[in-house]
C-alpha positions as CSV (number, residue, x, y, z in Angstrom):
1,M,85.2,114.4,85.6
2,R,87.1,111.2,85.2
3,F,86.7,108.6,88.0
4,G,89.0,106.0,86.5
5,L,92.7,105.6,86.7
6,T,95.1,106.1,83.8
7,S,97.4,103.3,82.7
8,E,100.3,105.1,84.3
9,Q,98.5,105.3,87.7
10,R,97.6,101.6,87.5
11,D,101.2,100.8,86.7
12,F,102.3,102.9,89.7
13,A,99.9,101.1,92.0
14,D,101.3,97.7,90.7
15,A,104.9,98.9,91.3
16,L,104.0,99.9,94.8
17,D,102.3,96.6,95.5
18,G,105.4,94.8,94.3
19,L,107.7,96.8,96.4
20,L,105.7,96.7,99.6
21,T,105.1,92.9,99.2
22,T,108.8,92.2,98.6
23,A,109.9,94.4,101.4
24,D,107.4,92.8,103.8
25,A,105.7,96.0,105.0
26,V,103.7,94.1,107.6
27,A,106.9,92.8,109.3
28,A,108.2,96.4,109.1
29,N,105.0,97.6,110.8
30,R,105.4,95.0,113.6
31,S,109.0,96.0,114.1
32,W,108.1,99.7,114.2
33,A,105.5,99.0,116.8
34,A,108.1,97.2,118.9
35,G,110.5,100.2,118.7
36,D,112.8,98.8,116.0
37,H,112.7,101.5,113.2
38,A,115.4,100.0,111.0
39,P,113.2,98.0,108.6
40,G,110.7,100.8,108.4
41,L,113.3,103.4,107.6
42,E,114.8,101.1,104.9
43,L,111.3,100.8,103.5
44,W,110.9,104.6,103.6
45,Q,114.1,104.9,101.4
46,R,112.8,102.4,98.9
47,L,109.5,104.2,98.7
48,A,111.6,107.4,98.0
49,E,113.5,105.7,95.2
50,L,110.1,104.8,93.7
51,G,109.1,108.4,93.9
52,V,106.4,108.3,96.6
53,T,108.1,111.0,98.8
54,A,108.4,113.3,95.7
55,L,104.8,113.1,94.7
56,T,103.5,116.5,95.7
57,V,106.9,118.3,95.8
58,P,107.1,120.9,93.0
59,E,109.2,120.0,90.0
60,E,111.6,122.9,90.6
61,H,112.6,121.2,93.9
62,G,113.1,117.8,92.5
63,G,109.6,116.5,92.9
64,F,106.9,115.4,90.4
65,G,104.2,118.0,91.2
66,S,101.7,115.1,90.9
67,T,97.9,115.4,91.2
68,P,95.8,114.6,94.3
69,T,94.6,111.5,92.4
70,D,98.2,110.2,92.4
71,L,98.3,110.8,96.1
72,V,95.1,108.7,96.5
73,V,96.6,105.9,94.4
74,A,99.8,105.8,96.5
75,F,98.1,106.0,99.9
76,E,95.5,103.3,99.2
77,R,98.4,100.9,98.5
78,L,100.4,102.1,101.5
79,G,97.3,101.6,103.6
80,Y,96.7,98.1,102.1
81,H,100.2,97.0,103.1
82,G,100.2,98.8,106.5
83,A,103.4,100.8,105.9
84,P,104.5,102.6,109.1
85,G,105.9,106.1,109.6
86,P,104.7,109.8,109.2
87,L,104.0,109.3,105.5
88,V,100.8,111.5,105.4
89,E,102.7,114.3,107.1
90,S,105.8,114.1,104.9
91,V,104.2,113.3,101.6
92,A,100.8,115.0,101.7
93,L,101.1,117.8,104.2
94,A,104.7,119.1,104.3
95,P,105.2,120.2,100.6
96,T,102.3,122.7,100.7
97,L,103.1,124.0,104.2
98,L,106.8,124.3,103.6
99,A,106.7,125.7,100.1
100,G,106.2,129.3,101.4
101,T,108.0,128.9,104.7
102,A,111.0,126.5,104.4
103,P,111.5,125.8,100.7
104,A,115.1,124.6,101.4
105,L,113.6,121.4,102.8
106,L,111.6,120.5,99.8
107,S,114.4,118.7,97.9
108,G,115.1,116.6,101.0
109,L,111.5,115.7,101.2
110,A,111.6,114.6,97.5
111,E,114.6,112.4,97.9
112,G,113.4,110.9,101.2
113,S,116.3,112.3,103.4
114,V,113.8,114.6,105.2
115,R,111.1,113.0,107.3
116,A,108.8,115.7,108.5
117,T,106.0,115.4,111.0
118,F,103.5,118.0,112.3
119,A,101.2,118.7,115.1
120,V,98.2,120.7,113.9
121,P,95.9,121.3,116.9
122,P,93.0,120.8,117.2
123,V,92.8,118.7,114.0
124,T,95.7,116.5,115.0
125,P,97.2,117.6,118.3
126,Y,100.1,115.2,118.5
127,A,103.2,114.7,116.3
128,L,103.3,111.2,114.8
129,D,106.7,109.4,115.1
130,A,108.5,112.6,116.1
131,D,111.2,110.5,117.5
132,I,112.4,109.4,114.1
133,A,111.5,112.6,112.2
134,T,114.3,114.8,111.0
135,D,112.1,117.9,111.3
136,V,109.2,118.4,113.7
137,F,106.8,121.3,113.3
138,L,103.8,122.8,115.1
139,L,101.1,124.6,113.0
140,D,99.2,126.8,115.4
141,G,96.6,128.7,113.4
142,E,98.6,130.3,110.6
143,T,101.9,130.2,112.5
144,L,104.3,127.4,111.6
145,S,107.1,126.8,114.1
146,R,109.8,124.2,114.6
147,A,108.8,122.1,117.6
148,M,110.4,120.4,120.6
149,L,109.2,117.2,122.1
150,I,107.9,117.4,125.7
151,E,107.0,114.9,128.3
152,E,103.7,114.9,130.1
153,R,105.3,116.8,133.1
154,G,106.2,119.6,130.6
155,T,110.0,119.2,130.6
156,S,111.7,119.4,127.2
157,V,113.7,116.3,126.5
158,S,115.4,114.7,123.6
159,K,113.7,111.3,123.7
160,P,110.4,111.4,125.7
161,T,108.1,108.4,126.0
162,P,105.4,108.4,123.3
163,L,101.7,108.6,124.2
164,Q,99.8,105.4,123.8
165,S,97.8,104.9,120.6
166,V,95.3,102.2,119.8
167,D,97.6,101.4,116.9
168,P,101.0,100.4,118.5
169,S,102.8,101.3,115.3
170,R,101.7,105.0,115.7
171,H,104.0,106.7,118.2
172,L,102.4,110.0,119.3
173,F,104.3,112.9,120.9
174,E,103.3,116.1,122.6
175,V,105.3,119.1,121.2
176,T,105.8,122.7,122.0
177,A,106.8,125.5,119.7
178,A,110.4,126.5,119.4
179,E,111.5,129.1,116.8
180,S,109.0,130.4,114.3
181,V,109.4,129.3,110.7
182,G,106.9,131.6,109.1
183,S,103.3,132.3,108.5
184,V,101.1,130.0,106.4
185,D,98.2,131.8,104.5
186,E,94.7,130.4,105.0
187,A,94.5,129.0,101.4
188,A,97.7,127.0,101.8
189,R,96.7,125.8,105.2
190,E,93.3,124.6,104.0
191,R,94.8,122.9,101.0
192,A,97.5,121.1,103.0
193,L,95.0,119.8,105.5
194,D,92.6,118.7,102.7
195,L,95.5,116.8,101.1
196,A,96.4,115.1,104.4
197,T,92.8,114.2,105.0
198,L,92.5,112.8,101.5
199,A,95.6,110.7,102.0
200,C,94.3,109.5,105.4
201,A,91.0,108.5,103.7
202,A,92.8,106.6,101.0
203,G,94.8,104.8,103.7
204,L,91.5,103.8,105.4
205,L,90.2,102.5,102.0
206,G,93.4,100.5,101.6
207,A,93.1,99.1,105.1
208,G,89.5,98.1,104.4
209,E,90.4,96.4,101.2
210,R,93.1,94.4,103.0
211,M,90.8,93.4,105.8
212,L,88.3,92.1,103.3
213,D,91.0,90.2,101.4
214,E,92.3,88.7,104.7
215,T,88.7,87.7,105.6
216,V,87.9,86.2,102.3
217,T,91.1,84.2,102.4
218,Y,90.2,82.9,105.9
219,L,86.7,82.0,104.8
220,G,88.2,79.8,102.0
221,Q,90.5,78.0,104.5
222,R,88.5,77.5,107.7
223,R,86.4,74.4,107.9
224,Q,83.5,73.7,110.2
225,F,81.0,70.9,110.2
226,G,82.8,69.3,107.3
227,R,82.5,72.4,105.0
228,V,84.6,75.4,104.1
229,I,82.8,78.2,106.0
230,G,83.0,80.5,103.0
231,E,80.2,78.3,101.5
232,Y,77.7,79.5,104.0
233,Q,75.4,82.1,102.4
234,S,75.2,84.4,105.4
235,L,78.9,84.8,105.5
236,K,79.0,85.5,101.8
237,H,76.4,88.2,102.3
238,A,78.4,89.8,105.1
239,A,81.6,90.0,102.9
240,A,79.5,91.3,100.0
241,D,78.3,94.2,102.1
242,V,81.9,95.2,102.8
243,R,82.7,95.0,99.1
244,V,79.8,97.3,98.2
245,A,80.8,99.8,100.9
246,L,84.4,99.9,99.7
247,D,83.3,100.2,96.0
248,F,81.1,103.1,96.8
249,T,83.9,104.9,98.7
250,R,86.5,104.9,95.9
251,P,84.6,107.2,93.5
252,L,84.1,109.7,96.4
253,L,87.9,109.7,96.9
254,L,88.7,110.1,93.2
255,G,86.0,112.8,92.9
256,A,87.4,114.8,95.8
257,A,90.9,114.4,94.3
258,G,89.6,115.8,91.0
259,E,88.0,118.8,92.7
260,L,91.1,119.6,94.7
261,A,93.1,119.4,91.4
262,L,90.8,121.9,89.8
263,G,90.6,124.1,92.9
264,A,86.9,123.8,93.0
265,P,85.2,126.1,95.6
266,E,83.5,123.1,97.3
267,S,86.5,120.8,97.2
268,G,86.7,120.8,101.0
269,R,83.2,119.4,101.2
270,A,84.1,116.6,98.8
271,V,87.2,115.7,100.9
272,S,85.1,115.6,104.1
273,A,82.5,113.4,102.4
274,A,85.2,111.0,101.2
275,K,86.8,110.8,104.7
276,V,83.4,110.0,106.3
277,A,82.7,107.3,103.7
278,A,86.2,105.8,104.0
279,T,86.0,105.7,107.8
280,D,82.6,104.0,107.7
281,A,83.6,101.5,105.1
282,A,86.8,100.6,107.0
283,A,84.8,100.2,110.2
284,L,82.4,97.8,108.5
285,A,85.4,95.8,107.1
286,A,86.9,95.7,110.6
287,R,83.7,94.5,112.3
288,T,83.0,92.0,109.6
289,G,86.5,90.7,109.7
290,L,86.5,90.2,113.4
291,Q,83.1,88.5,113.3
292,L,84.0,86.1,110.5
293,H,87.5,85.3,111.8
294,G,86.0,84.4,115.2
295,A,88.2,84.5,118.4
296,I,91.5,84.4,116.4
297,G,90.6,87.8,114.9
298,Y,91.0,89.5,118.3
299,T,94.6,88.4,118.8
300,L,97.7,90.5,117.9
301,E,99.3,87.4,116.3
302,C,96.6,87.5,113.6
303,D,97.6,89.9,110.8
304,L,94.1,91.2,110.7
305,S,95.0,93.2,113.8
306,V,97.5,95.3,111.9
307,W,94.7,96.9,109.8
308,F,92.0,96.7,112.4
309,L,94.0,98.8,114.8
310,R,95.3,101.1,112.0
311,S,91.7,101.8,110.9
312,Q,90.6,102.5,114.5
313,A,93.5,105.0,114.9
314,L,92.8,106.8,111.6
315,T,89.1,107.3,112.4
316,G,89.8,110.5,114.3
317,C,92.9,111.6,112.4
318,W,92.8,114.8,110.4
319,G,89.3,115.5,111.6
320,T,86.7,113.4,113.4
321,Q,83.6,112.0,111.8
322,A,81.5,114.6,113.6
323,A,83.7,117.5,112.3
324,H,83.6,116.3,108.7
325,R,79.9,115.7,108.7
326,A,79.4,119.1,110.1
327,R,81.6,120.5,107.4
328,V,79.5,118.8,104.7
329,L,76.3,120.0,106.3
330,E,77.5,123.6,106.6
331,S,78.6,123.6,102.9
332,L,75.3,122.3,101.7
333,T,73.2,124.7,103.7
334,R,75.4,127.6,102.7
335,S,75.1,126.8,99.0
336,R,71.3,126.6,99.0
């Protein structure tokens, strides 16, 4: 199995970096958190023009039918730049779930005009950014339904108040089922959830990489006792530990993507292992970043907070650490 990227995938990552840097994805994230969706929606359309929203849509519906590895490449860069919106739901989850239930939406997903979000209890009980989504769904077991937003008091409304998330750019909504769209077979459900989990893990890896880069930059600028603090050996060691954790996570992500592409029987175990590793690596990057930034790292004004809060929020998304560890253990004991 190949654990490296092709030249085309590296070029795609570079193109994404260029777009997200030029578009100032961090500013779009902060605007999104404040309730101004315009910059984020403009960024969404630019990502669509680059082909991000068409990645996993089948070719017959205007997509690229790309591999899970391409998904990892895209979401690592999206995580690195803190792009807002229901990207995991629309890009990783929706094409597989809708292919057999609402195929008419697939071309819209590919071109970026359809922004789909999902609640999939108990894995992810709330619909992310349902207020700006064009299509909101509830997947309850194998039943896929269109969903309505509800307030805590249980009254259906058009624009309810979102639930509070540790990441202010993630607006979570409770939903209830409306009309049924169709039934999703178990294999399609599991593959869709694995793709969403893989994309989430890649986003965590990207967030960890960005927190490390922000920290290393700060270490090279901050002076104390007449010296740049990055010269102190103990701080170098702390940053190096993060580098090792992130580097050990990437092969797990690429390996899981390869197993999903091949339809390997234990691909789910590989996805869960990658999610656990990515979550742990991002948590280490966050703790280290806060420690080495000092008090400024705890302020919302510091850009580190964008990825720190995102990594905290993604820790329990698409399955908790306990659930994924249990899945790995169950798979290993079953195969003995």
